[in-house]
N, C-alpha and C positions, 0 to 999 in steps of 0.2 A: 168557778170551773164548772163546765157542763159535762155530763156523761153522755157522750154523742157518738153513736155507732158510725163506723166509716161509710156506710151505704145508705144513710138517711139524713134528712134535713131535720132541723129543730126551729120552731117558730118562737121567737122571743119578742114579746111586745107585737110589733107589726112586721118585723123583718125576719124573713126566712133566712137561716144560716145553714151552710153546708161545710163539711171539712175542707180545708185548704187542699188544692190539687197536689201540693208538695208534701202531703202527709207521709208518703213512702220514704221521704228524706227527713223525717222527723219533725216536721212543722206541725204543732198542735193547735194552731189558730184556725179561726173560721172565716170563710168568705161569705160576702153578702150575695144575694141572687144577682146573676148577671155580671159578677166581677170578671174582668178580662182574664181568660185562661183558667178561670176558677181558683185564681190565687187570692190569698188574704192580702190585706192592705200592706202588711210589712214585707211579705214576699215580692210584691209588685215593686217595691223600692229597690230591689236587686235588679239592676239594669243589665248587667252582663254576668254570665256564669259559665262554668264548663259545659261542654257537650254532655248530654245525658248518657251517652255510651261510655264516657270516661268514668267508670265506676269509682276508682280510687279517688279522683278529684271530687266527685260528688259526695263521697263519705266525708272528705274534708269540708265540704260545703255545708253538710248537715250540722257538723260541730260548730262551724263558724257562724251559721245563721242563729244559733242559740245565743251567742255573744251579741249579735246584731239586734235581736229582739230585746235583750237585756238592756242594751244601750237606749233603744227607743222608749222602752217603758220608763227608764230613768229620766230621760228628757221629759216625758209626760209628767212624771212625779215632780219635777222641778218647774213645770208650767211653761217650758220653752216651746215656741212655735216650730212646728215641723211642716214645711212646705215641700211636697214631693216633686220630683222633676217633671211629671206629667201635667202639673198645674202651672208652672213658670220656669222660664229660663234661669238657670242658676239654682233650681230647686234641689233638694237633697236626693242623691242617687248613690247606689253602691255598685262597684265593679268587683266582683268576688272571683278572682282568678288564681290558678295554681302554677307555681313554678316548679312543681315536683318533677315535671317531664323535661325540664331543662329550659323552658322559655322563661326569661326574666320577668318578674313582676315587682314594680316599685310600689311600695306602700306610700300613699300620699293623698292630697286633696287638691282639686282644681275645678273652679266654677261650680262648686256644689257636689261634684262627684268624688266620693271616697273610694280609693282603690286599695284592696286588702289582698295579701298573698295568702292563699288558703294553706299553703305548706306550713304556715306558722301555727296551724292547729295541731301539728305534730310535735309532741313534747320533746322529742330528741332534737329535731331541727331548731326549735325555738330555744332550747337550753343551750345549744351550741352557740347561737348567735348572741345570747345573753352573756356568755362567758367571753366570747371574742370581743365584744363591745364594752365589756366591763360594767355591765348594768346590774343592779340589784333587784329589778322587777321587770318583767317582760310577759305580757299576757295578751291574748286576742282582744279581750274587752278593753285593755289598756290602749291598744292601737286604735280601736274605734272611738274611744273617749278623746284621745289626742287629735285624731283627724277631725272629728266634729268640732273641736275647738277652732280649728281654721275655718270651718264653715261659718261658725257664729261670729268670729272676729270680723269676717268679711261681710256678713249679713247685718250685724248689729252695730258695728263700729266704723268700718272703713267705707262710709258712704258720705256724700257731700252734705256738709253741715251737721255731721254727727256730733252731738253735743259732748260726748265723752271721749272723743278721739285724742284730744290734746293731753287729757289725763292719761290716757292709755300710753301715749308715747312718752310721757314723763316717767311712767313706771317701768315700761318694757323696753323702751327704745323706739327709734323711728323705723317703722317697717318698710320704708322706702329705700333703706340701704340694700346694696347689691346682695341678693340671695346667693348667687353662683360664687361670689367672692367669699361669702360667709362659709359656704359648704367647703370649699378649697382650703380655707384657713382652719376650719375645725378639724378636718381629717388629716391635715398636715401637722398642725401644732397641738391638737387636743384642747381640752378646756383649761382655763386658768386654774393655777393650783389652789386658789382661794374660793372656788365657785361655790363651796358650801356655805359661805357667808352671805350670798345674794340670790341664790337659785335653788329650785326644788330638785334639779338634776344637772348632771354635766351637759346633757343635750340641750337643755334650756339655754345655755350659754351661746349656742351657735348664731342665733339670729332673733331679733324681736318676735317674729312669728312663732318661732319654736318656743320661746319663752312663755308667750301667751298660751299656746296649745298645751304645754306641759302643766302649766298652772290651771288651765281649765279642765284638764283631765283629773287633776288631784282634787279639785273642787267637787267633781261628781264622785270620785272615790270616798271622800269625806261625807258629804251630805247624804248620799244614797246608802252608805253603810250605816250611818246613824239612823236613817230612816228604817232600814232592816232591823236594827237592834231594837228600835223603839216599838216596831210592830210586833216583835217577839216578846215584848215585855220586860226588857232588860232594865234593871235599876241597880245602881252601885250605891249602897248605903254607908254612910260615914261610921255608923256604929260597928259595922263589920270590917271597915277598912279605915283605921284612924288617920291614915296619910291623906285621905280625901279632905279638901277644904269645906266641902259640903255635899249633900246627897247629889248624885249625877243621874239625871233622867233623861236620856236621849229623847228628841222629838221626831215626829214624822215630817214636820214642816218648820223651817227656819226662815220663812220668807218675811215674817214679821219681826225678826230678831237680827241683831247685828252679827256679823261674821264672827266677832270675838266670842260670842255665846256658843256658836257651833264648835269653834276651835277649843273652847274650855271643855266642852263635853268630850271632843274627839281626843283631847290629850289623855284622859283617863280610859275611854272605851278602847282606844287603840293599844294602849298599854295592856289592858286586859286581854284583848284578842291576840296580841303578841305573845303574852304568856301562855294563853291556851294553846297557840300554835307550837310553842316550845314543848309543851306537855305531850304533844303528838310526835315529838322528835323532829319538827320542822323548824325553819327560820322564822324571822318576823313576818307576820302577815302584811305589815305596813312598815317597811325598812327605810323610813325617810325622816329626816330632821327638818323642821319648818323654821328657819331664821326669820328675824323681824322683817326684812324686806319682802319676804314671800307672804308673810302675814298681810301686808299692805296690798300685794298683788291679789291675794285671794279675796280680800275685802272689796277690791274693786270689781273682780269677777262677780261677786256676790250681788253687788249693786246693779251691775249690767243685767244679770239674770232676773232679779226681782223686778226691774224696770220692764223687762221684756215678757213677763208672765201673761198668759192668756188662759182663758177658761177652757177652751177646746184645742188642744195642742195640735192635733192631726187634721190639717186642712183637707177637706174633702171627705173625711170619714164621718159617716152618719153619727148623730149625737148618741152617746152611750144610753141604753135603756136604764131603767131603775136598777135592774140587777147589773152590777159592774163587771159582768163577765164578757170576755171577747174571745175566750180561748176554751179548749175542751181537753178532756183526758181520756 
C-alpha cells in the first residue's frame, strides 16, 4: 500500500502513478500515466455504470466495486488469466446497473460481459431475495464469483478440441441441453428433494452451466479463504484440539497440491470460522455440506485452474514492479 495524496503522482520504478479518477466513489487503486479517463485497470473493466448524477446508484456502485476488486485480486491469486474486453472480443467486462429505480436488471453472463444488479449491495434488498429463494448464502462477492465461473467455462472448456470438455460433461452434464427449458422446469418444480446428495446448492441442479458456476464459486470461496487465513498465520494444533487428525496449516497456494489436501484443511478451518461466527451471534460463515460428487467436481475445477495458470494474470497491465503494490490508502 502506498501513502498517496489525492492531488499528486507517485513514481514507482519508472511508472508514474496517480489516484484513480473514481476515488470519489471509494476506488483506492492507482492509474498509470495516460490511462483512459484516468481510471485504474480494474475500474476500466466496468463497461457500463449508472449516470454520475444518480447519486443513490453511484453509492451502490462504490460498494459493489469493492467486491469486484476482491474478485479480480482473487483470480490473480489463483493465477487465472484475465483478458479485458478492450483486448479481445468476448473479453471480461462488467455492466454494473441498478434496479433500484424500477428498471429491471438481470444478473448474468453473456460473451464475457458480467451484469450485476447494484441493488443487491443493499442488505435489506439482498436478504429479502435470499429468504424468498430459500438460499443459505447470498452476497455480492458470491454473485461475481458465480458469474465469472460462466466466463471461465466458456473460455477454458467450451472451445473446439478442448481436452477436458468430455470430462466436464460427464461430471456436470451436457451444457448443450436447453437452458430455457431448464429455467422453466426449475422455477416450476424446484430442485429435486435429494439435491444435497450431489450438488453444492439447489440452484446448481437447474442446468449443467449453473452447476459448474456454483462449483467454481465455491472453489474460490474455499481456496481464497484458506489463502487469507494462511497469510494471517492461522495454525490449528492437535495438541490444543485433540479432534484434529494432525496439525492444520492452511497454505497461500494449493496449485502444487491435490484438491483433497485443500478440502482436508478447509474442513477444519471452516469449522473454526463457523464457530467464531457463532460466538458473535451470527450463523455459519460457510453454511454448506460438500458431498462426494461435489468433491469430484471441485477436483475437476482445481485441475482446470492449475492448467490455466499464468505468471501475469492481467493482460495489458504493466508488469508489477518489485514492490507488489498497485493501490494506495
